[in-house]
C-alpha positions in Angstrom: 0.2 0.0 0.0 1.4 3.4 -0.9 0.1 6.4 1.1 1.7 9.7 2.6 5.0 9.3 4.5 3.9 12.2 6.8 3.6 11.1 10.4 2.6 14.3 12.1 1.7 18.0 11.7 2.0 20.9 13.3 1.3 24.7 12.5 2.8 28.0 13.1 0.8 31.5 12.6 2.4 34.1 11.0 3.5 33.4 8.3 1.3 30.3 7.8 3.5 27.1 7.5 3.2 23.8 8.4 5.9 21.5 9.9 5.6 17.7 8.8 7.1 14.6 10.5 8.7 12.9 7.3 8.6 9.4 8.6 11.0 9.6 11.7 14.1 11.0 10.6 13.3 14.5 9.2 11.0 17.5 9.2 9.7 19.3 6.4 8.1 22.8 6.1 5.8 24.0 3.7 4.1 27.1 3.2 0.5 27.1 2.7 -0.5 30.0 0.7 2.2 29.2 -1.7 2.0 25.3 -1.5 5.8 25.3 -1.6 8.0 23.3 0.4 10.6 26.0 2.3 13.0 23.6 3.6 13.6 19.9 5.1 16.3 18.8 7.9 16.9 15.7 9.6 15.9 15.2 12.9 15.2 12.4 15.5 11.6 12.1 16.6 8.8 9.6 17.6 5.4 10.2 16.2 2.3 9.8 17.7 2.6 11.4 21.3 2.1 15.0 19.7 6.1 15.3 19.7 6.3 18.1 16.9 5.4 21.8 17.7 6.1 24.8 15.6 7.0 28.2 17.2 3.8 31.0 16.7 6.6 33.2 14.7 7.7 30.0 12.4 11.0 30.7 13.8 12.1 27.3 15.8 10.5 23.9 15.6 10.6 21.4 18.5 10.5 17.8 18.2 10.6 15.0 20.9 11.9 11.7 21.1 9.6 9.7 23.4 11.6 6.8 25.1 13.2 6.1 28.8 16.6 8.2 27.3 14.5 10.6 25.6 15.0 14.4 24.6 13.5 17.7 23.3 15.4 18.9 20.3 15.0 22.4 19.1 15.8 23.6 15.6 16.4 27.0 13.6 13.9 27.6 10.9 14.7 27.5 7.8 18.3 26.7 8.1 17.4 23.1 10.4 20.3 24.1 12.5 20.2 22.3 15.9 19.7 25.1 18.7 19.5 23.3 22.2 18.4 19.6 23.6 17.1 18.6 26.7 16.7 15.3 27.9 13.5 14.1 29.6 12.4 10.5 29.9 9.3 9.8 27.4 8.3 13.5 26.5 4.7 14.1 24.8 2.4 16.7 24.1 4.8 19.5 22.8 3.5 23.0 22.2 4.6 26.8 22.1 2.9 28.8 24.9 0.8 31.7 23.7 3.8 34.2 23.4 6.2 31.9 21.8 8.7 32.4 24.9 8.5 28.8 26.2 7.6 25.1 25.3 5.4 23.1 27.6 5.5 19.2 27.4 4.5 16.1 29.6 7.0 13.6 30.8 7.2 10.2 32.0 7.9 11.3 35.8 3.8 12.4 36.0 5.0 16.0 35.6 4.5 18.7 33.2 7.4 20.9 32.3 7.9 24.3 30.8 11.2 25.0 28.5 12.5 28.1 27.7 12.4 28.7 24.0 16.3 30.1 23.6 17.9 27.4 25.9 16.1 24.7 26.5 16.5 25.3 30.3 13.5 24.2 32.4 12.0 26.8 33.9 9.2 25.2 35.3 8.5 21.8 36.5 4.3 21.2 37.4 4.5 18.4 39.8 1.8 15.5 39.5 0.4 17.3 36.4 0.4 15.1 33.1 -1.4 18.0 30.9 -1.2 21.5 31.3 -3.3 24.0 28.8 -3.2 27.8 28.9 -5.8 29.7 27.3 -5.5 32.8 25.5 -8.0 34.3 27.9 -6.2 33.8 31.2 -7.6 30.4 31.7 -5.5 27.2 32.8 -6.7 23.7 32.9 -4.7 20.9 34.9 -5.1 17.1 34.4 -3.4 15.1 37.9 -1.1 12.3 37.0 -1.7 10.3 39.8 -5.0 9.6 40.1 -6.4 8.6 36.8 -9.8 9.2 38.6 -9.3 12.4 39.8 -11.3 15.3 38.6 -9.5 18.0 36.3 -8.7 21.2 37.4 -10.1 24.7 35.9 -8.7 27.8 37.1 -10.7 30.9 35.7 -12.0 34.2 36.3 -10.3 34.3 39.8 -12.2 30.8 40.5 -10.8 27.4 41.1 -13.3 24.6 39.5 -13.0 20.6 39.5 -14.4 19.2 36.0 -15.2 15.5 36.6 -13.4 12.8 34.5 -15.7 11.0 32.0 -13.0 8.8 30.6 -9.4 7.6 31.3 -7.5 10.4 29.3 -8.0 13.5 28.1 -7.4 14.0 24.4 -7.5 17.9 23.8 -8.9 21.1 25.4 -9.3 24.4 23.5 -10.9 27.6 25.0 -13.3 30.3 23.9 -13.8 33.6 25.4 -16.0 32.2 28.0 -15.7 28.3 27.7 -13.4 25.3 27.6 -14.3 22.3 24.9 -12.6 18.9 26.1 -12.1 15.7 24.2 -11.9 12.0 26.2 -10.7 8.9 24.8 -13.5 6.8 23.6 -15.5 9.4 25.8 -17.8 12.3 25.2 -16.9 16.1 24.0 -17.8 18.4 26.7 -18.2 22.3 26.9 -17.7 23.8 30.0 -18.5 27.3 31.5 -15.1 29.1 32.5 -17.4 31.3 34.8 -19.0 29.0 36.9 -17.6 25.4 35.9 -20.9 24.2 34.8 -21.2 21.8 31.8 -22.9 23.5 28.7 -23.0 21.0 26.6 -22.3 17.5 25.4 -21.7 15.3 22.5 -21.8 11.6 22.6 -19.5 10.2 19.6 -20.7 6.5 20.2 -19.3 3.4 20.7 -15.6 3.0 19.8 -15.4 6.8 18.6 -14.0 10.0 20.1 -12.5 13.1 19.0 -9.2 14.3 18.6 -7.5 17.3 18.0 -9.7 20.1 19.0 -9.8 23.8 17.6 -11.9 27.6 18.2 -12.4 29.6 15.3 -12.7 33.4 17.0 -14.3 34.2 13.1 -16.8 31.6 13.3 -17.3 31.2 17.2 -17.4 27.2 16.7 -15.2 24.6 17.9 -14.1 21.7 15.4 -12.9 18.5 15.9 -11.8 15.6 14.3 -13.8 12.4 14.9 -12.3 9.0 14.7 -14.3 5.6 14.9 -11.8 3.3 16.0 -13.3 0.3 14.3 -11.8 -1.5 11.1 -10.7 1.4 9.1 -10.3 4.0 11.5 -12.5 6.6 9.6 -12.3 10.5 10.2 -14.6 13.1 9.7 -14.3 17.1 10.5 -17.0 17.8 12.9 -18.3 21.7 13.8 -19.8 22.5 17.1 -21.9 25.5 18.1 -20.0 27.2 20.7 -23.4 28.0 22.9 -25.6 25.0 21.8 -23.3 22.4 20.9 -25.6 21.5 17.9 -23.1 19.7 15.6 -22.9 19.1 12.0 -20.4 16.4 10.1 -18.6 18.5 7.8 -16.6 16.2 5.7 -14.9 12.5 5.9 -11.0 12.6 6.0 -8.7 10.6 4.6 -5.7 11.0 7.0 -4.1 9.9 10.1 -3.0 13.2 11.2 -4.4 16.9 10.8 -3.7 20.0 12.2 -5.9 23.5 12.2 -4.6 26.7 10.8 -5.7 29.4 13.4 -5.3 32.3 11.4 -7.3 31.4 8.2 -9.8 28.6 9.3 -8.5 25.9 7.3 -7.0 22.5 7.9 -4.5 20.5 6.5 -4.1 16.7 6.7 -1.1 14.2 6.5 -2.5 13.3 2.9 -1.6 16.8 2.0 -5.1 18.0 1.5 -6.1 21.8 2.5 -9.9 22.2 3.1 -11.8 25.2 4.4 -13.6 24.6 7.8 -16.6 26.3 6.8 -17.8 23.7 4.4 -14.8 21.3 3.8 -14.1 22.1 0.3 -10.7 20.8 -0.6 -8.8 24.4 -1.3 -5.8 22.5 -2.9 -2.8 19.9 -1.8 0.6 20.2 -0.5 2.8 17.4 -2.5 3.8 15.7 0.6 5.7 12.7 0.1 4.6 9.0 0.0 5.9 6.0 0.9 5.1 2.3 0.5 3.6 0.0 3.6 2.9 -3.6 4.2 -0.2 -4.9 3.0 -3.1 -5.6 5.0 
């Protein structure tokens, strides 16, 4: 079977570029507006654990190697020059903070870390927290690591709320100006009010299904997610959720195994190279991602 050789995706904001993990030993940088590959450079990372992150300014890419002797490495863009390396056991969920001045990640020691973007030095260790999300409106969501049944913690508007778990793992979280949308493994998508911690709405994806990456569009005032069915074939769909009501609509099918939302232009790029409008799922164009041969079924 011949399919995309791109295993993981991340996007910058200005300019709108995409970092694409090319199998496990290289990163390609693509300009979405011109459809041109900007550069390619070697790296050493492990896909499948959100181990690729692109700075908002498109100047730095960080990649994580999830092993017991793991590491996070930063690269200059477009040169690909290694800037620093920080050793961490099984790093995962790499992402830049909103300012682009630090990198947040999780680690196998059941803590989250904040790394300085210029040096890789650990500037904060958040003990006992496996996931730590900072919203653009001053809100924070943390997930305790030592108790799989422990409630999530939402700090917002000067208050501290407990949000009950509905599954064994949180997959993603995205903030709107007054709420947070949560997706859980083989569990629901929920929208929680940041003003009082109550549940605004809930979406049940059905048996053996869950929603992966989430996105909030300020222009459309809507959440979006990728609905994955875990049965044979693992089909995926782009889904829209109305922020206030939770009314959902299935926009289009996706033939891919990873996707990234482009914040500034309300588009989606898939590992198959598709560029799709969030509004209607229309295929805008394609990036010429490389392909490789995989063993047959």
